[in-house]
Every structure is written in structure tokens, then in C-alpha cells.
C-alpha positions in Angstrom: 0.0 0.0 0.0 1.3 3.5 -0.9 1.8 5.7 2.1 2.8 9.4 2.3 3.5 10.5 5.9 4.0 14.2 6.7 5.8 15.6 9.7 7.2 18.8 11.0 4.0 20.9 11.5 3.3 22.9 14.6 2.7 26.3 16.1 5.0 29.2 15.3 5.0 33.0 15.6 4.8 35.2 12.5 8.2 35.6 10.9 9.3 32.1 12.1 10.2 29.0 10.1 9.2 25.4 9.8 10.5 22.5 7.8 8.0 19.9 6.7 8.9 16.4 5.6 7.0 13.8 3.6 8.2 10.2 3.7 6.9 8.0 0.9 6.7 4.2 0.7 5.1 1.6 -1.6 6.0 3.4 -4.8 9.0 4.1 -7.0 9.6 7.5 -5.6 12.0 8.8 -8.3 9.5 8.6 -11.1 6.8 10.7 -9.3 6.3 14.4 -9.3 5.8 15.5 -5.7 3.7 18.4 -4.7 2.6 20.3 -1.6 -0.9 21.7 -1.1 -2.7 23.4 1.8 -6.3 23.8 3.0 -7.7 26.3 5.5 -11.2 25.8 7.1 -14.0 26.6 4.6 -11.5 26.9 1.7 -10.6 24.7 -1.2 -7.4 22.9 -1.3 -4.8 25.1 -3.0 -1.5 24.5 -4.7 1.7 25.5 -2.8 4.7 24.0 -4.7 5.8 21.1 -6.9 9.1 19.5 -7.8 9.8 17.4 -11.0 10.9 13.8 -10.8 14.1 14.0 -12.8 15.4 17.6 -13.3 14.5 18.8 -9.9 13.0 22.0 -11.3 10.4 23.6 -9.1 7.3 25.8 -9.3 5.6 27.8 -6.6 2.3 29.6 -5.9 2.7 33.4 -6.1 1.7 33.7 -2.4 4.7 31.7 -1.2 7.4 32.5 -3.8 10.6 33.7 -2.2 9.6 32.4 1.2 9.1 28.6 0.7 11.5 26.1 -0.9 10.6 22.6 -2.0 13.3 19.9 -2.4 13.6 16.1 -2.5 16.0 13.3 -1.6 15.3 10.3 -3.8 17.7 8.2 -1.8 15.5 8.7 1.3 12.2 8.7 -0.6 11.4 12.1 1.0 10.2 15.5 -0.1 10.7 18.6 2.0 9.1 22.0 2.3 11.2 24.7 4.0 8.9 27.6 5.1 10.5 30.9 6.1 9.0 34.3 7.0 5.7 32.6 7.9 2.5 34.7 8.0 -0.8 34.1 9.7 -2.3 33.6 6.3 -0.1 30.5 5.9 -2.2 28.8 8.6 -3.7 25.6 7.1 -3.4 21.8 7.0 -0.5 21.0 4.6 -0.6 17.9 2.4 2.0 16.2 0.3 0.9 14.4 -2.9 2.4 12.2 -5.6 1.7 12.2 -9.4 2.9 9.9 -12.1 0.6 10.9 -15.0 0.9 14.7 -15.2 3.8 17.0 -14.9 3.9 20.0 -12.5 0.2 20.3 -12.2 -1.4 22.8 -9.9 -4.7 21.0 -9.7 -5.3 18.6 -6.8 -7.2 16.2 -9.1 -4.0 15.5 -11.0 -2.4 13.7 -8.1 -2.7 10.0 -7.4 -1.7 9.7 -3.7 -2.0 11.9 -0.7 -0.7 12.1 2.8 -2.8 12.6 5.9 -1.9 16.2 6.4 0.0 18.1 9.1 -1.3 21.3 10.8 0.6 24.5 10.5 -0.5 27.4 12.7 1.1 30.9 12.6 0.2 33.3 15.4 0.4 37.1 15.2 
């Protein structure tokens, strides 16, 4: 069974940093595009960042560009999201996702597998 397990969420003050991790198992990690999404209460799930399977090129939502960095370690089957200069508007449940069919999609429907999510709360 494919599993994606996020960790690293928590409560931080505005301006602080968090590093999220997502450990994958049950799939050939290196052939999947890996993305991060987030969802706040009453809101639709929105795209945050994606990293390609081979080149390592990345793409970000405008709201996080310059503050967040996505990376991956294929040897450890893990994708990371480094979040700096956090704002209260970043508060949400963060999910990692894996896609084999599409490339660098910003739509949640393009992704095949999802983690359980990890809560990130940023206080003023």
C-alpha cells in the first residue's frame, strides 16, 4: 500500500520558520512528481509547490514564492518544504501528494496519492 506521511508541522510565531517532511513508501519515488498543497477551514485545497521527478526543477504559488522552498531526496524517498517568514495567512493543513501521469500540475485532481496532512498554525 502506498503511504505518504507528513511531519514537522506545529505552532510558530509570525516571521518564524518550519521544515515539513513527507516520507513515501510503496511506490517508485524517483518517477513521481511531488507536490505540496494546503487547505484552510472553509476553503478549497490550494497549490503550494511542486518538484519534478528528474530535473529537480520547481514551481511555486505566487503567495509563497521567495519564502518557501521545495526539495527532494530520492535516496531517502522524502520530499521537504522549507517555510520561512511565515505569516498568519499561511495557517492551514498541509498535504504532500504524488503524481505519475501529469507534470507539475497545480490541480489537486492530477495527483494519485495523498498524505494525511499536518497542521501549521502561525500566530500574530
